[in-house]
C-alpha positions as CSV (number, residue, x, y, z in Angstrom):
1,X,0.0,0.0,0.0
2,X,1.4,3.2,-1.0
3,X,-0.2,6.7,-0.3
4,X,2.4,9.4,-1.1
5,X,2.2,9.3,-4.8
6,X,-0.6,11.6,-6.2
7,X,-2.0,9.0,-8.5
8,X,-4.4,6.1,-8.4
9,X,-2.7,2.7,-9.4
10,X,-3.4,-1.1,-9.2
11,X,-0.7,-3.5,-10.1
12,X,0.1,-7.1,-9.4
13,X,3.4,-9.1,-9.7
14,X,3.4,-12.9,-10.1
15,X,6.7,-13.1,-8.1
16,X,8.4,-15.5,-10.5
17,X,11.8,-13.6,-10.3
18,X,11.8,-14.7,-6.5
19,X,10.0,-18.1,-6.6
20,X,11.3,-19.2,-9.9
21,X,7.9,-19.8,-11.3
22,X,4.7,-17.6,-11.4
23,X,2.7,-17.6,-8.2
24,X,-1.0,-18.3,-8.7
25,X,-2.0,-15.6,-6.3
26,X,0.0,-12.5,-7.4
27,X,1.2,-9.9,-4.9
28,X,-1.2,-6.8,-5.1
29,X,0.3,-3.4,-5.2
30,X,-2.1,-0.4,-4.5
31,X,-1.2,3.2,-4.9
32,X,-3.7,5.9,-3.7
33,X,-2.8,9.4,-3.1
34,X,-4.9,11.5,-5.5
35,X,-7.1,13.1,-2.8
36,X,-4.7,15.9,-1.8
37,X,-3.0,16.8,-5.1
38,X,-3.0,15.8,-8.7
39,X,0.2,14.6,-10.6
40,X,0.5,13.0,-14.0
41,X,1.8,9.2,-14.2
42,X,5.6,8.9,-14.5
43,X,5.3,7.2,-17.9
44,X,9.1,6.9,-18.5
45,X,9.5,5.0,-15.2
46,X,6.3,2.9,-15.8
47,X,7.8,2.0,-19.3
48,X,11.1,1.1,-17.4
49,X,9.3,-1.1,-15.1
50,X,7.3,-2.8,-17.9
51,X,10.6,-3.7,-19.8
52,X,12.5,-4.9,-16.8
53,X,9.7,-6.5,-14.8
54,X,7.5,-8.4,-17.3
55,X,5.9,-10.3,-14.4
56,X,4.3,-7.1,-13.3
57,X,0.7,-6.4,-14.6
58,X,-0.8,-2.8,-14.6
59,X,-4.6,-3.3,-13.9
60,X,-5.3,0.5,-13.6
61,X,-3.1,3.6,-13.6
62,X,-4.4,7.2,-13.7
63,X,-2.8,10.5,-12.9
64,X,-4.2,14.1,-13.1
65,X,-7.2,13.0,-11.2
66,X,-9.0,13.6,-8.0
67,X,-9.9,10.5,-6.1
68,X,-9.3,7.8,-3.5
69,X,-9.3,4.2,-3.0
70,X,-11.3,1.9,-0.5
71,X,-9.9,-1.4,0.6
72,X,-12.2,-4.0,1.9
73,X,-10.5,-7.1,3.4
74,X,-12.2,-10.3,4.3
75,X,-10.9,-13.7,5.6
76,X,-9.9,-14.9,2.3
77,X,-10.2,-12.1,-0.1
78,X,-10.0,-8.4,-0.6
79,X,-11.4,-5.6,-3.0
80,X,-9.9,-2.3,-3.7
81,X,-12.3,0.3,-5.3
82,X,-11.3,3.4,-6.9
83,X,-13.6,6.3,-6.6
84,X,-12.9,9.5,-8.7
85,X,-14.5,12.8,-9.3
86,X,-14.7,15.0,-12.4
87,X,-12.7,18.0,-12.9
88,X,-15.9,20.1,-13.3
89,X,-15.9,20.8,-9.6
90,X,-19.2,19.0,-9.1
91,X,-17.8,16.7,-6.5
92,X,-19.8,13.8,-7.9
93,X,-18.1,10.6,-6.8
94,X,-17.9,8.0,-9.6
95,X,-16.7,4.3,-9.0
96,X,-14.1,4.2,-11.7
97,X,-12.5,0.7,-11.0
98,X,-12.9,-2.4,-8.8
99,X,-10.3,-5.1,-8.2
100,X,-10.8,-8.3,-6.3
101,X,-8.0,-10.4,-5.1
102,X,-7.4,-13.5,-3.0
103,X,-5.5,-13.8,0.2
104,X,-1.8,-14.6,-0.1
105,X,-0.6,-15.3,3.5
106,X,0.0,-18.9,4.3
107,X,0.5,-19.5,0.6
108,X,3.6,-19.6,-1.6
109,X,6.9,-21.5,-1.5
110,X,6.6,-25.0,-0.6
111,X,2.9,-25.3,-1.0
């Protein structure tokens, strides 16, 4: 979970570089810091990551936006929901993206 970057992002990494094989339950990476300030995505850095870490998947990435992310955790799963608001100043909340994932703890090497 990252909150300082002023973007909204959801990525996963299948951890093959560490495990030697893709994990069936990828590591979820959530970035949510668009409530206080707008910034563009750092597209050169994102392109670098895509080239050097092909196991990473970007599910959602948006900059220059006002919004926040909610995170709901249950016993065996979780859901991140991204809520944005238009630049019009209306303040209308818009559910822009939702991502469900399975629990990872107790899972991985040797299982």
